[in-house]
Every structure is written in structure tokens, then in C-alpha cells.
C-alpha positions, 0 to 999 in steps of 0.5 A, spaced: 872 295 705 865 299 703 865 301 710 872 304 710 870 308 703 864 311 706 868 314 712 873 317 708 867 320 704 865 323 710 872 326 712 872 329 705 865 332 705 868 335 712 874 338 708 869 341 702 866 345 707 872 349 707 872 349 700 865 352 699 868 358 703 873 359 698 869 358 692 867 365 692 872 371 691 868 376 696 869 370 701 876 370 700 876 378 701 872 378 707 877 373 710 883 377 708 880 383 712 878 379 718 885 377 719 887 384 720 882 386 725 875 384 727 869 388 724 862 389 724 857 387 718 856 394 716 864 395 716 865 389 712 859 390 707 862 397 706 869 395 705 868 390 700 862 394 696 857 389 698 850 390 700 849 388 707 844 382 706 849 379 701 855 380 706 851 377 711 849 371 707 857 370 705 859 371 713 854 366 715 857 361 710 863 362 713 861 361 720 858 355 718 864 352 716 867 355 723 872 360 720 869 366 723 866 367 730 862 373 732 860 377 738 854 382 739 855 389 742 847 391 742 844 390 736 851 390 732 854 383 730 862 383 730 866 378 726 873 376 727 877 370 724 876 364 728 883 363 729 891 364 727 890 357 723 885 361 719 889 366 717 895 361 715 890 358 711 889 365 707 896 366 707 897 359 704 892 360 699 895 367 697 902 363 696 899 357 692 896 362 687 902 366 686 906 360 685 901 356 680 897 362 677 901 366 672 895 371 672 896 373 679 903 376 677 900 379 671 895 383 675 900 385 680 904 388 674 899 391 671 897 395 678 904 397 678 906 393 684 912 390 681 915 397 679 922 399 682 918 404 686 916 398 690 922 394 692 921 389 698 925 389 704 926 383 708 924 382 715 931 381 717 933 387 713 928 391 716 930 389 723 937 391 722 936 397 719 931 399 725 937 398 730 941 402 726 936 408 726 936 408 719 928 407 717 921 409 719 916 404 719 909 406 716 903 402 717 898 405 712 892 400 713 886 403 716 887 406 723 882 400 726 887 395 723 893 398 726 889 398 733 888 391 732 895 389 731 901 393 728 909 392 728 912 395 735 913 402 734 910 403 727 907 409 725 900 409 723 899 413 717 893 411 713 894 411 705 888 416 704 892 421 709 899 420 707 900 426 702 897 431 707 901 429 713 908 428 709 911 433 713 911 429 719 916 424 717 923 425 718 926 427 710 933 424 712 930 417 714 928 412 709 921 410 709 919 402 709 911 401 708 907 395 710 900 393 709 896 387 709 900 382 705 904 381 699 898 382 695 895 388 698 896 394 694 896 400 700 903 399 701 906 400 694 901 406 693 904 409 699 911 408 696 909 410 689 907 417 692 913 418 697 918 417 691 914 421 687 915 427 692 922 425 693 922 421 699 926 414 699 921 409 700 920 401 700 915 396 702 916 390 707 916 384 703 909 382 706 905 384 711 902 384 718 899 377 718 906 374 716 910 378 721 905 375 726 906 368 724 913 369 724 913 369 731 915 377 731 912 381 736 906 385 735 902 391 739 895 392 740 892 399 741 894 406 739 899 410 743 899 417 746 900 419 739 897 415 733 903 412 730 908 414 734 914 410 737 912 412 744 907 406 744 905 409 752 898 406 751 900 400 747 897 393 749 902 387 748 898 382 744 898 374 746 903 373 740 908 378 743 908 375 750 910 369 747 915 371 742 922 372 743 924 379 744 926 384 739 927 391 738 921 396 737 921 398 730 920 405 729 924 412 727 925 419 729 919 423 729 
């Protein structure tokens, strides 16, 4: 009996290695970013507002838990999520927090993400409206995240460039914006900007990770025209090749 109890303790000790990662909010943020795209240590430090040495220390803890992997390019080290199950874990953590912690939704409401201007569109509705030619889909994440994977046919228009490039969007089409997931603020901010300029706009119900996890097609790379529905130079990801074919998501440009 004591031997069995000891083995169970060893098992839970291994599970606790994952817990040591998510005990720190910055490590969760780093994981969230790495589920969007591979990044260098320097880029991760800048994106999270951390000093380089602090970011490296957090990433080492995550690597020891085997949640992230690395590669070298010269003297630079690049990190990526160790597998799709890591991103499923991050998504489940987000869902659990929203279900059990009222403070999460309170913070989102305070940030304006539950306002009328951020009404959500389901994946099924989006696909149906794309087939009807009624919407244009915007990926408002940074361009490197778009290049790492995006909804087929979506236009890359990072939030910081959106206002200056509004004239690129067909005013007759509704815009559906998406970003990193239901807790990401980029798409709600884009929708608020678009509505403030008199455009019809809504957010996708979640983001690229959830789209990928649903088995829907994902493209990598950037086409001949960044964010166009052309997609000439886009490379199909492994997920796209495994998933059933569905229409590309885009609109008139």
C-alpha cells in the first residue's frame, strides 16, 4: 500500500511541473503568444514588457516542463509551443477561468469587450456568409502571427495600421475581425474603430487557435498581396491538409 501511495505521489509530482508554469501570469501570457507563432526571446520580452533576462528565466521553466521547444538561428534562440496539446491546455485554462472566475468577465466588461460593438459571429455563420460573399475577414494580429497561420483568404491588417488603411476595405461589405482568441482585445478594438468610422463590423466568436482546433483549414505564409484573398504564395499547413475542405474566407478587395 505504501509503495502504491509513493508511486501516485510521483505521478502528481510530474503533473505539478505543469502547475509551476501556470502559477505565474507572465508565463501564461508567453504560452498564449507562442500558440500564435514562433518568436525569438527578444521578441517575447518586448511583447510582454519583460526584461530579456526575466523572459529567458520564465522560458527556461516552461522548457523544463516541456511545454515549449527551441531552435537556434545563429546566436538567436527561437521558442515555439511544444505541440497542439499545449495550446488546447491554454484554451481550456481560459475557458475554466471564464466559467469559474466572475472577475474575468468583469475585467472584460471594463475593457469594453462585451459592448454592442463587439458582437460575436460564430464560425458556422462566418462560413455561410463568406459563401454568400457578404463579408470580408480581417486578421488584426501582428503580421508575423498571420504568416505563421491564418484563416484562408483573410486579409492581414494589424490593428495599428487599420485606421490608415480603411480605404482598402469594401464599404459595402461587413467586416468580421479576429485575433488570438476570446480573451484577446485586438479584434474588439478593431471593431470599435470600424464602427466609429461608420463601418459594419463584428468579431469572430473566438480566434485562430480555436479555429485550428475545430479542424478548419489554416494557411501559412503571406500571399503576393499581404492579406489579400489571392493567397498565391500561401503554404497549406499540416492542419489544413488533414482537415476537410471548406471554402476560403475572404471578400472582395
